[in-house]
N, C-alpha and C positions, 0 to 999 in steps of 0.2 A: 128768848129762850135759849139757853146754852146747853149744848151736850157736853157734859164733863167727862164721864167714865162709860165705857163699854167693856165688861168684863165677861169672859167666857169661862164658865165653871163646868164642872162634869155634865151635868144635865140641865143646868139652869142658864138663862139668858138674864144678866143683871144690867139695867139702864139707869142712870142718874142724872137728873136734869136740873138746873138751877132756874126758877121761874120768879119773875118781877112781882106776881100776884101774891096776895095775902093767903096764908094757909087755908083761911075758912073758905075763900073763894075757890081753892083749887079743890078742896074737900067736896064743896057742893058740886062741882063739875065731874066728879068721879063717882059720888054717890046717889045724886038725884037722877033717876031714870030719864026724865025728859031733857036734862042737859046730857048725860052720858050718850044718849041715842046719837047726838050730832057728831060724835068721833067714834064711838065704839058701838054699832048697831046691835040689837038684841039677837039679830040673826047669827052673829059672830060667837054668841054666848050658849052654852049648853043649858043654861038656865038663868033667866033674867035676874033672879035674886041673888045676892051675895052669899057665899059660903060661910063666911065669918066677917064680922066687922068690929073694929074697936073705934068708936065715935070719934072723928077728927085726927085719928092716928093711921089707921089701915084698914083696907078692905080687899076681900078676895072675891075673885069671880071663876066660875069653872067655864072653860071653852072647850068646843070640839071642832076637829077640822071638818069642812065641808067635802074633802075628798078621801078616798081611801089611802090609809087603813084608818081613818076616822079616830085619830089619838086625841086623847082627853088631857088638858092641862089646866094649871091653876095659875091664874095671873094675880099677883099681890101688888097693891099700890100703897106706897108708904108716904105720909105726908109729914114733913118735918120743917119746923120754922128756922129761918136763919137768923143769926144774931144781928146781922146789919140791915136786917128787912128781906122780905121776899120769902121763898119756899124752896125747899128741896124736894123733888118727887123723885122717888125711887120705885122702878118697876121691875119685878122678878117674875119671869115667866119659867115655869118648870113643868115638866111632864108629871102627869099622875103616876103611870106606870112606865118607868124608864126601861123595862125590859121589852117594850114593844117598840122602842124606837129602832130604826134600822141601824145595824153595825156595819161599818165599812169592810169590805171583804179584805181577807188576809192575802197577801200576795203569795204566788207559787213558789216564788223563789225567795223565800223569807231569809235564807241563810241560817236558819235554826238548825241544830244538830239532828242528823237522822236517828230517830228511834225506832229500833224493831224489836217486835216479841219473840220471847224464846218459845220454841216449838215444845 
C-alpha cells in the first residue's frame, strides 16, 4: 500500500491510496461487515449499516465521536480500478454539521482596523 496524497480541504479530509489488490477484493473488505470489522469496528460507527452504496464503486458510513462534543461525520470509500492493475482507494472524511466544529480563537492583537459605533 502506498500513500499517494493527503489533501486538506475546508472541512473534509481526503486520502488516496494505491493498492495492489483487485477492486473486487477491496470492495469486499469495505462492504462486508465481518471483513470490515477487522479494521473498522462497529463501535466506531454511528450505524453499522451504510448510509448509501453504489455496488463496487462507493460506500458511505456514518461515524460518531466517542468523546464530547460527539461530532458526527460521513466517511466515503471510493474504489476505482487502475489501468495497470490494482486499485485506487479514496477515503473522504467530512463532518455532517461543519458548524459544530471548533473554530480556532481569533487573536486579540489581530491588527484589524478598530471599529467604533456612533452614539
